[in-house]
Backbone as numpy.savetxt, mean C-alpha at the origin, in Angstrom:
# Nx Ny Nz CAx CAy CAz Cx Cy Cz
-8.11 -9.91 -24.21 -7.88 -8.90 -23.26 -9.15 -9.28 -22.15
-8.65 -9.32 -21.01 -9.61 -9.45 -19.65 -9.77 -8.15 -19.18
-11.21 -7.93 -19.08 -11.71 -6.95 -18.46 -11.63 -6.93 -16.73
-10.93 -6.17 -16.08 -10.80 -6.06 -14.98 -11.68 -5.07 -14.33
-12.18 -5.24 -13.19 -13.14 -3.99 -12.62 -12.53 -3.70 -11.32
-12.64 -2.48 -11.13 -11.62 -1.80 -9.82 -12.74 -0.93 -9.41
-13.27 -0.99 -8.18 -14.30 -0.43 -7.60 -13.69 0.69 -6.73
-13.76 1.82 -7.17 -12.76 3.12 -6.19 -13.59 4.20 -6.39
-13.68 5.10 -5.36 -13.95 6.66 -5.32 -12.68 7.26 -5.29
-11.82 6.79 -5.79 -10.51 7.78 -5.36 -9.38 7.63 -6.80
-10.04 7.27 -7.79 -9.62 7.43 -9.24 -8.21 6.54 -9.41
-8.03 5.54 -8.56 -6.91 4.59 -8.56 -6.36 4.26 -9.99
-7.30 3.53 -10.93 -6.80 3.03 -11.91 -6.11 3.61 -12.75
-5.79 4.99 -12.59 -4.68 5.82 -13.60 -3.45 5.40 -13.19
-3.11 4.82 -11.92 -1.78 4.49 -11.42 -1.75 2.64 -11.59
-2.37 2.00 -11.79 -2.53 0.69 -12.07 -2.73 0.25 -13.51
-3.78 0.57 -14.25 -4.17 0.31 -15.36 -3.17 0.14 -16.59
-2.21 1.12 -16.87 -1.25 1.23 -17.68 0.12 0.19 -17.83
0.12 -0.24 -16.63 0.81 -1.57 -16.29 0.25 -2.88 -16.32
-0.94 -2.86 -16.39 -1.69 -4.18 -16.69 -1.65 -4.49 -18.06
-2.07 -3.36 -18.91 -2.47 -3.50 -20.07 -1.58 -4.09 -20.96
-0.32 -4.09 -21.04 0.61 -5.05 -21.78 0.31 -6.44 -21.55
-0.36 -7.03 -20.57 -0.29 -8.22 -20.11 -1.77 -8.71 -20.55
-2.34 -7.75 -21.24 -4.04 -8.13 -21.59 -5.00 -7.75 -20.65
-4.94 -6.91 -19.64 -5.77 -6.85 -18.54 -6.09 -5.48 -18.66
-7.27 -5.30 -19.23 -7.89 -3.76 -19.12 -8.64 -3.31 -17.87
-8.09 -2.63 -17.18 -8.73 -2.24 -15.75 -9.62 -0.84 -16.22
-10.77 -1.05 -15.48 -11.68 -0.25 -15.54 -12.43 0.24 -14.39
-12.65 1.40 -13.83 -13.58 1.88 -12.77 -14.55 1.94 -12.71
-15.09 1.41 -11.25 -16.83 1.36 -11.46 -16.93 2.30 -9.91
-18.04 2.94 -9.62 -18.54 3.34 -8.50 -19.96 2.84 -7.98
-20.04 1.58 -8.52 -21.41 0.93 -7.96 -21.18 0.35 -6.49
-20.16 0.35 -5.76 -19.99 0.30 -4.48 -18.96 1.46 -3.90
-19.77 1.74 -2.56 -19.24 2.75 -2.02 -17.94 2.01 -0.78
-16.72 2.18 -1.25 -15.52 1.28 -0.38 -15.30 2.13 0.68
-15.87 3.29 0.88 -15.77 4.18 2.14 -16.46 3.35 3.48
-17.43 2.56 2.84 -18.25 1.78 4.00 -17.61 0.83 4.68
-16.15 0.88 4.23 -15.35 -0.46 4.84 -14.24 0.27 5.66
-14.40 1.39 5.58 -13.36 2.20 6.41 -12.72 3.65 5.93
-12.57 4.32 6.42 -12.19 5.61 5.95 -10.62 6.11 6.56
-9.34 6.76 5.73 -8.80 7.19 6.96 -8.78 8.38 7.79
-9.59 8.94 7.54 -10.46 10.44 8.49 -11.15 9.78 9.41
-11.34 8.84 9.73 -12.11 8.08 11.01 -13.47 8.23 11.12
-14.36 8.64 10.13 -15.53 8.87 10.06 -16.11 7.25 10.26
-15.69 6.37 9.69 -16.04 4.98 9.32 -14.88 4.18 9.97
-14.88 3.35 11.04 -13.98 2.64 11.40 -13.47 1.37 10.48
-12.22 0.94 10.49 -11.58 -0.13 9.83 -11.56 -1.29 10.53
-12.65 -2.45 10.13 -12.58 -3.39 11.09 -12.03 -4.44 10.40
-11.82 -4.54 9.14 -11.06 -5.81 8.31 -9.69 -5.59 8.29
-9.01 -6.69 7.89 -7.55 -6.54 7.62 -7.31 -6.05 6.22
-6.18 -5.49 6.19 -6.00 -5.14 4.21 -6.18 -6.26 3.76
-5.83 -7.18 4.09 -6.15 -8.50 2.83 -7.47 -8.84 2.57
-8.28 -8.73 3.90 -9.59 -9.03 3.66 -10.37 -8.03 3.18
-9.95 -6.65 3.37 -10.64 -5.46 2.76 -10.42 -5.36 1.25
-9.26 -5.70 0.48 -8.95 -5.58 -0.91 -9.76 -7.05 -1.18
-9.60 -8.04 -0.68 -10.42 -9.12 -1.23 -12.02 -8.83 -1.53
-12.42 -8.23 -0.43 -13.97 -8.03 -0.49 -14.11 -6.66 -1.52
-13.01 -5.97 -1.56 -13.59 -4.99 -2.54 -13.50 -5.71 -4.22
-12.34 -6.52 -4.33 -12.32 -7.52 -5.71 -13.63 -8.26 -5.86
-14.04 -9.20 -4.86 -15.13 -9.71 -5.05 -16.64 -8.94 -5.00
-16.78 -7.80 -4.57 -17.69 -6.79 -5.04 -17.50 -6.40 -6.45
-16.40 -6.34 -6.82 -16.33 -5.57 -8.41 -16.69 -6.54 -9.31
-16.75 -7.97 -9.06 -16.86 -8.73 -9.97 -18.44 -9.10 -9.83
-18.98 -9.02 -8.78 -20.66 -9.12 -8.17 -21.18 -8.10 -8.99
-20.86 -6.55 -8.77 -21.58 -5.59 -9.31 -21.53 -5.40 -10.63
-20.56 -5.74 -11.24 -20.30 -5.27 -12.76 -20.44 -6.55 -14.01
-20.42 -7.93 -12.94 -20.86 -8.86 -13.97 -19.38 -9.34 -14.95
-18.21 -8.98 -14.09 -17.30 -9.31 -14.90 -16.34 -10.43 -14.12
-15.54 -11.24 -15.11 -14.97 -12.22 -14.28 -13.91 -11.77 -13.30
-13.33 -10.53 -13.81 -12.16 -10.55 -12.84 -12.41 -9.06 -12.23
-11.90 -9.02 -10.80 -12.06 -7.84 -9.87 -10.80 -7.76 -9.40
-10.45 -6.28 -8.87 -9.06 -5.88 -8.53 -9.48 -4.91 -7.25
-9.19 -5.23 -6.19 -8.95 -4.74 -4.79 -7.87 -3.81 -4.49
-8.20 -2.86 -3.92 -6.94 -1.88 -3.36 -6.96 -1.31 -1.86
-6.34 -1.66 -1.41 -6.15 -1.25 0.03 -5.28 -0.50 0.47
-4.83 0.47 1.02 -3.54 1.32 1.37 -3.78 1.49 3.19
-2.63 1.37 3.84 -2.76 1.46 5.18 -1.43 2.27 5.56
-1.29 2.77 6.81 -0.06 3.48 7.39 -0.01 3.26 9.05
1.25 3.12 8.85 1.59 2.64 10.39 2.57 1.04 10.42
2.90 0.72 11.48 3.55 -0.33 11.34 4.74 -0.35 10.93
5.53 -0.83 9.90 6.54 -0.89 9.38 7.77 -1.39 10.14
8.99 -1.28 9.66 10.21 -1.53 10.91 10.40 -0.57 12.16
9.80 0.24 11.93 10.00 1.07 13.28 8.82 1.88 13.54
8.05 1.12 14.18 6.55 1.77 14.59 6.69 2.80 15.55
5.84 3.84 14.97 6.13 5.30 15.96 7.01 6.21 15.75
8.21 5.68 14.85 9.21 6.50 14.58 9.34 6.61 13.04
8.87 5.90 12.37 8.90 6.05 11.00 7.20 5.99 10.50
6.89 6.92 9.43 5.53 6.71 9.10 5.55 5.81 7.83
4.91 4.74 7.75 4.89 3.70 7.07 3.72 3.48 6.20
3.93 3.63 4.86 2.82 3.28 3.74 2.80 1.92 3.33
1.55 0.92 3.50 1.52 -0.17 3.11 0.33 -0.18 1.86
0.82 -0.74 0.68 -0.25 -0.71 -0.40 -0.59 -2.15 -0.82
-1.45 -2.58 -1.10 -1.88 -4.10 -1.37 -3.11 -3.85 -2.31
-2.48 -4.90 -3.29 -3.34 -5.08 -4.33 -4.07 -6.51 -4.67
-5.27 -6.74 -4.55 -5.79 -8.03 -4.72 -6.42 -8.22 -6.23
-5.81 -9.18 -6.80 -6.73 -9.48 -8.18 -7.55 -11.08 -7.91
-8.75 -10.96 -8.12 -9.45 -11.92 -8.09 -10.45 -12.46 -9.51
-10.13 -13.94 -9.69 -10.97 -14.25 -10.84 -12.29 -15.05 -10.07
-13.43 -14.69 -10.03 -14.71 -15.00 -9.69 -14.75 -16.63 -10.30
-14.92 -17.21 -11.29 -15.02 -18.44 -11.87 -13.85 -19.53 -11.36
-13.04 -19.05 -11.16 -12.26 -19.95 -10.48 -12.06 -19.81 -9.06
-11.83 -18.57 -8.60 -11.50 -18.25 -7.31 -9.91 -18.03 -6.84
-9.57 -17.89 -8.08 -8.14 -17.37 -7.99 -7.73 -16.16 -7.48
-6.75 -16.20 -6.59 -6.41 -14.73 -6.23 -4.85 -14.54 -6.18
-4.81 -13.74 -6.41 -3.07 -12.91 -6.45 -2.97 -11.45 -5.45
-2.34 -11.64 -4.57 -2.25 -10.35 -3.88 -0.69 -9.87 -4.27
-0.57 -8.46 -4.35 0.63 -8.20 -4.82 1.00 -6.69 -3.57
2.04 -6.23 -3.29 2.20 -5.33 -2.24 3.49 -4.57 -2.43
3.18 -3.35 -1.97 4.30 -2.54 -2.15 4.38 -1.52 -0.84
5.47 -1.25 -0.10 5.66 -0.58 1.07 6.92 0.10 1.42
6.67 1.29 2.22 7.93 2.26 2.41 7.88 3.07 3.11
8.65 3.91 3.46 8.27 5.11 4.65 7.74 6.48 3.68
7.05 7.12 4.50 6.51 8.25 3.72 6.14 9.44 4.60
6.81 10.62 3.86 6.77 11.84 4.92 5.43 12.77 5.11
4.50 12.01 4.38 3.31 12.91 4.88 2.45 12.30 6.35
2.42 13.64 7.19 2.08 13.30 8.39 1.10 14.46 9.03
0.80 14.29 9.86 -0.23 15.46 10.88 0.83 16.76 10.87
0.41 18.04 10.50 1.35 19.16 10.87 0.89 19.88 12.10
2.10 19.83 13.16 2.01 20.44 14.16 2.07 21.67 14.56
1.26 22.38 15.30 1.13 23.96 15.46 1.85 24.40 16.77
2.64 25.40 16.87 2.88 25.84 18.37 1.56 26.18 18.86
1.57 25.27 20.05 0.32 26.05 21.33 -0.73 25.77 20.66
-0.82 25.02 19.55 -2.11 24.91 18.87 -2.67 25.85 17.98
-1.72 26.95 17.67 -2.07 28.06 17.02 -1.17 27.86 15.70
-1.93 28.02 14.68 -0.83 28.06 13.28 -0.58 29.26 12.83
1.04 29.26 12.89 1.65 30.33 12.45 2.09 30.24 10.83
1.50 31.02 10.49 1.15 31.03 8.89 2.25 31.06 8.18
4.02 31.83 8.48 4.83 31.52 7.84 5.38 30.09 7.88
5.79 29.63 9.41 6.36 28.37 9.19 5.44 27.27 8.55
4.07 27.68 8.60 3.28 26.68 8.01 3.39 26.46 6.44
3.34 27.67 5.89 3.70 27.68 4.33 4.66 26.92 4.01
5.98 27.17 4.76 7.22 26.41 4.47 6.97 25.02 4.62
6.27 24.45 5.82 5.92 22.90 5.80 5.27 22.54 4.67
4.11 23.37 4.12 3.43 22.88 3.00 4.12 22.77 1.84
5.00 23.70 1.60 5.76 23.81 0.37 6.80 22.56 0.11
7.16 21.66 1.31 7.71 20.27 0.85 7.07 19.48 0.40
5.36 19.57 0.39 4.77 18.52 -0.23 3.73 19.44 -1.20
4.28 19.93 -2.15 3.16 21.06 -3.02 2.00 20.45 -3.78
2.01 19.16 -3.74 0.61 18.46 -4.53 -0.07 17.69 -3.32
0.31 17.54 -2.21 -0.61 17.07 -1.16 -1.80 17.88 -0.90
-3.07 17.20 -0.70 -4.22 18.01 -0.26 -4.23 17.44 1.41
-4.92 18.37 2.15 -5.11 18.52 3.31 -6.36 18.28 4.30
-6.20 18.00 5.51 -7.59 18.02 5.91 -7.54 19.10 7.24
-8.44 19.58 7.18 -8.70 20.75 8.58 -9.91 20.26 9.57
-9.33 19.86 10.67 -10.53 19.71 11.48 -10.57 20.73 12.72
-11.39 21.27 13.00 -12.06 22.19 14.11 -12.98 21.70 14.87
-13.29 21.81 15.98 -14.13 21.65 16.85 -15.74 21.21 16.47
-15.81 22.08 15.14 -17.20 22.04 14.70 -17.50 21.17 13.71
-16.36 21.01 12.80 -16.38 20.36 11.41 -15.18 20.10 10.96
-15.14 19.18 9.48 -13.72 18.79 8.81 -14.09 19.14 7.46
-12.91 19.71 7.13 -12.80 19.73 5.79 -11.69 19.09 5.20
-12.17 18.69 3.78 -11.09 17.63 3.25 -10.74 18.24 1.91
-9.64 17.71 1.35 -9.20 17.97 0.12 -8.75 19.14 -0.32
-8.45 19.77 0.72 -7.84 21.39 0.67 -6.02 21.58 0.31
-6.24 22.31 -0.72 -4.75 22.57 -1.40 -4.14 23.57 -0.37
-2.81 23.60 -0.57 -2.01 24.51 0.63 -2.74 25.69 0.30
-2.91 26.44 -0.56 -3.63 27.94 -0.44 -4.90 28.06 0.05
-5.68 26.80 -0.04 -6.83 26.53 0.41 -6.91 26.69 2.07
-5.95 25.70 2.32 -5.73 25.59 3.82 -5.38 26.99 4.75
-4.66 27.54 4.01 -3.88 28.82 4.67 -5.03 29.72 4.53
-6.26 29.60 3.61 -7.33 30.48 3.61 -8.09 30.53 4.53
-8.55 29.12 4.88 -9.50 28.61 5.86 -9.18 28.94 7.25
-7.53 28.88 7.45 -6.72 29.15 8.61 -6.95 30.60 9.12
-7.17 31.44 8.06 -6.82 33.02 8.38 -7.89 33.70 9.25
-9.15 33.09 9.40 -9.97 33.71 10.34 -9.86 32.83 11.81
-9.10 31.61 11.79 -8.90 30.96 13.18 -7.83 31.16 13.42
-6.78 31.95 13.19 -5.53 32.04 13.94 -5.92 32.76 15.44
-6.71 33.48 15.62 -6.68 33.98 17.21 -7.79 33.04 17.47
-8.29 32.01 17.21 -9.18 31.03 17.77 -8.82 30.52 18.83
-9.47 30.26 20.05 -8.80 29.53 21.18 -9.45 27.80 20.72
-10.31 27.51 19.81 -10.71 26.16 19.62 -9.40 25.34 19.09
-9.49 23.92 19.46 -8.65 22.84 18.83 -8.53 22.75 17.39
-7.31 22.87 16.88 -7.34 22.79 15.28 -6.49 21.56 14.90
-6.52 21.13 13.95 -5.84 19.77 13.82 -5.44 19.87 12.05
-4.38 19.82 11.77 -3.94 19.67 9.89 -3.66 18.64 9.82
-4.21 17.36 9.08 -4.06 16.09 8.59 -3.65 16.10 7.34
-2.50 15.17 6.78 -2.62 15.07 5.40 -4.00 14.21 5.04
-4.44 14.48 3.35 -5.82 13.94 3.37 -4.95 12.67 2.54
-5.21 11.33 3.03 -4.64 10.39 2.73 -5.41 9.41 1.35
-6.46 9.93 0.69 -7.16 9.27 -0.20 -6.14 9.38 -1.39
-6.11 8.15 -2.24 -5.38 8.04 -3.36 -5.43 9.46 -4.29
-6.29 10.13 -4.66 -6.36 11.14 -5.49 -5.79 12.09 -4.94
-5.72 12.42 -3.73 -4.99 13.66 -2.72 -3.88 13.35 -2.18
-2.86 12.25 -2.48 -1.73 11.81 -1.95 -0.93 11.18 -2.88
-0.01 12.12 -3.26 1.03 11.86 -4.49 2.00 10.81 -4.11
2.28 10.69 -2.64 3.22 9.46 -2.20 2.64 8.22 -2.23
1.32 8.29 -1.91 0.25 7.23 -2.32 0.26 6.55 -3.47
0.22 7.59 -4.19 0.15 7.24 -5.83 1.48 6.59 -6.27
2.44 6.88 -5.80 3.82 6.49 -6.10 3.75 5.07 -5.74
3.29 4.72 -4.44 3.43 3.34 -3.88 2.44 2.46 -4.66
1.19 3.11 -4.73 0.41 2.02 -5.70 1.07 1.97 -6.98
1.76 2.44 -7.76 2.46 2.07 -8.78 3.14 1.05 -8.66
3.99 0.97 -7.52 5.00 0.27 -7.02 4.33 -1.14 -6.85
2.99 -1.15 -6.35 2.30 -2.39 -6.02 1.72 -3.00 -7.68
1.46 -2.21 -8.29 0.97 -2.37 -9.61 2.19 -3.37 -10.46
3.52 -2.80 -10.17 4.42 -3.56 -10.79 4.63 -4.50 -10.22
4.42 -4.83 -8.97 4.51 -5.88 -8.31 3.61 -7.21 -8.63
2.16 -6.79 -9.00 1.51 -7.54 -9.84 1.85 -7.78 -11.32
2.23 -7.18 -12.11 2.75 -7.33 -13.35 3.66 -8.77 -13.11
4.78 -8.52 -11.97 5.86 -9.18 -12.18 4.91 -10.82 -11.35
4.02 -10.87 -10.81 3.39 -12.31 -10.32 2.62 -12.90 -11.31
1.93 -11.89 -12.01 1.39 -12.56 -13.49 2.27 -13.07 -14.12
3.27 -12.68 -14.72 4.50 -12.70 -15.47 5.35 -13.93 -15.09
5.39 -14.27 -13.83 6.09 -15.24 -13.60 5.32 -16.88 -13.52
5.31 -17.77 -14.07 4.55 -18.82 -14.20 5.11 -19.86 -13.82
4.45 -20.92 -13.42 4.97 -22.28 -13.11 5.16 -23.32 -14.14
6.15 -23.82 -14.30 6.89 -24.59 -15.28 6.11 -25.54 -15.50
5.38 -26.39 -14.33 4.66 -27.38 -14.31 3.46 -27.27 -14.83
2.45 -26.09 -14.36 1.11 -26.17 -15.08 0.98 -24.77 -15.56
1.77 -23.69 -15.76 1.77 -22.24 -16.10 0.97 -21.59 -15.61
0.45 -21.90 -14.29 -0.39 -21.05 -13.76 0.63 -19.79 -12.88
0.33 -18.49 -13.03 1.01 -17.16 -12.72 1.23 -17.32 -11.48
1.86 -16.68 -10.71 2.38 -15.98 -9.58 3.33 -17.10 -8.79
4.00 -17.54 -9.39 5.07 -18.72 -9.46 6.35 -17.80 -9.13
6.44 -17.31 -7.82 7.16 -16.57 -7.05 7.97 -16.92 -5.82
8.98 -16.34 -5.21 9.42 -16.63 -4.05 8.55 -16.72 -2.96
7.81 -17.49 -2.23 7.10 -17.39 -1.28 7.67 -17.87 0.35
8.77 -18.75 0.24 9.52 -19.13 1.28 11.31 -18.80 1.35
11.25 -18.71 2.68 12.94 -18.47 3.11 13.43 -19.68 3.79
14.32 -20.19 3.41 15.00 -21.50 3.92 16.43 -20.69 4.75
16.26 -20.89 6.03 17.41 -20.04 6.85 18.34 -21.14 7.00
19.58 -20.68 7.34 20.91 -21.51 7.71 22.06 -21.24 7.02
22.18 -20.24 6.44 23.36 -19.87 5.77 24.64 -19.69 6.84
25.59 -20.57 6.53 26.76 -20.68 7.89 27.49 -19.50 8.06
27.98 -19.11 9.20 28.59 -17.62 9.61 29.86 -18.31 8.96
30.73 -17.21 8.16 31.99 -17.49 7.67 33.02 -17.36 8.88
32.55 -17.08 10.19 33.64 -17.16 11.18 33.62 -18.63 11.95
32.56 -18.74 12.23 32.22 -20.18 13.16 31.73 -21.28 12.52
30.95 -21.06 11.32 30.47 -21.99 10.49 29.02 -22.28 11.11
28.59 -21.74 12.09 26.94 -22.29 12.47 26.00 -21.59 11.86
25.03 -22.18 11.67 23.94 -21.89 10.81 23.43 -20.35 11.19
23.08 -19.55 10.48 22.23 -18.26 10.87 21.02 -18.04 10.51
20.45 -16.59 10.50 18.95 -16.69 10.08 18.99 -16.07 8.70
20.33 -16.02 8.26 20.29 -15.52 6.86 19.79 -16.89 5.74
19.44 -16.25 4.86 18.77 -17.30 3.72 19.65 -18.11 3.12
20.09 -19.40 3.31 20.73 -19.86 2.46 19.92 -20.74 1.03
18.78 -20.54 1.01 17.58 -20.77 -0.12 16.60 -20.22 -0.25
16.06 -19.72 -1.24 14.56 -19.19 -1.53 13.69 -19.99 -2.54
12.60 -20.30 -2.05 11.91 -21.30 -2.57 10.67 -20.37 -3.36
10.46 -21.03 -4.78 9.13 -20.49 -5.41 8.21 -21.62 -5.26
6.95 -21.22 -5.17 5.70 -22.30 -4.79 4.54 -21.74 -5.91
4.06 -22.83 -6.58 2.77 -22.76 -7.15 1.83 -22.96 -6.29
0.80 -22.06 -6.24 -0.48 -21.91 -5.58 -1.65 -22.70 -6.00
-1.39 -23.34 -7.20 -2.26 -24.16 -8.00 -2.12 -25.71 -7.87
-0.49 -25.90 -7.93 -0.30 -27.63 -8.13 0.73 -27.94 -7.45
1.11 -26.98 -6.42 2.28 -27.10 -5.25 3.41 -27.52 -5.92
3.86 -27.16 -6.91 5.17 -27.41 -7.62 6.27 -26.16 -6.76
7.14 -26.87 -6.39 8.48 -26.08 -5.65 9.42 -26.02 -6.19
10.30 -24.80 -6.35 11.26 -24.82 -7.03 12.69 -24.14 -5.73
13.61 -24.39 -5.63 14.42 -24.27 -4.56 15.77 -23.38 -5.41
15.94 -22.29 -4.99 16.74 -21.09 -5.72 18.09 -20.95 -4.55
19.27 -21.79 -4.51 20.12 -21.52 -3.55 20.93 -20.02 -3.97
21.15 -19.56 -2.68 21.80 -18.21 -2.83 23.25 -18.35 -3.40
23.81 -17.65 -4.01 25.13 -17.59 -4.35 26.08 -17.57 -3.48
25.80 -16.57 -2.49 26.80 -16.10 -1.12 27.25 -17.76 -0.45
28.28 -17.58 -0.46 28.84 -19.01 0.50 28.43 -18.79 2.17
28.85 -17.60 2.41 28.43 -17.73 4.04 27.95 -16.34 4.59
27.29 -16.35 5.39 26.98 -14.89 6.29 28.08 -14.20 7.01
27.91 -12.89 7.11 28.62 -12.03 7.71 28.57 -12.36 9.17
29.61 -12.23 9.89 29.59 -12.65 11.25 28.74 -11.82 12.02
28.29 -10.45 11.50 27.69 -9.45 12.28 25.92 -10.13 12.21
25.82 -11.07 11.52 24.38 -11.74 11.57 24.24 -13.11 12.15
25.38 -13.33 13.14 25.57 -14.77 13.59 25.05 -14.47 15.19
24.24 -15.30 15.79 23.75 -15.01 16.82 24.70 -15.61 18.17
25.87 -16.50 17.52 26.90 -16.66 18.34 28.09 -15.85 18.46
28.65 -15.62 17.24 29.51 -14.64 17.31 29.19 -12.95 17.42
27.99 -12.68 17.06 27.52 -11.41 17.60 26.22 -11.46 18.56
26.03 -12.06 19.63 24.81 -12.04 20.13 24.02 -10.95 20.57
């Protein structure tokens, strides 16, 4: 059994550990490092690292501070995606790091999310419509910002109670989702999917050297159009690559040709 340290303030092990346990990895949480110093969703601390660098930093800190050979870093982000500004997009990244070898395995899950800032008519919270909006995300926790202070981790009822004396206030109010993992069920689901991706990467091993993470890493474009036969951007093969010995294996797609809608000549 490999002990894997996960440094977190947000109770993430519960959505990761059950998936890694069958493979022989025992994930345990540590609070020896304050991960909020690398940035917070609520903006008190600016995020300066990329998600990959932040996850790796956390994994290395986990090994360093707990004395374990294996460390796990988790980093979530919002924004980007296929339609920036139109769809709220959640991207969850896991980084498994082994201190003795320097081996690093990244796993990822991403998708749309419905958690977003709640708008208010003319900046004034209307209690009944707001309650209806909150009921759509019953387990989500919230952040209330006023001009003087910020309150985090509020349930729907707590938020409504805090807003009661502010209904007639002229100060600016903002209601945001609390995106910390223990307070955001949709993030929890995405972290679970990232854990499943990590399991897949640890389970698929190189036939030449037995190293894990022997997964598809490259796309070979050029599948011919079924109408004009010119090559398209559609994949004609996918390539698995070993990070340890550089062994490669091409997997040709079964599809014989690309639909003309994907052809830059037939459908420019």
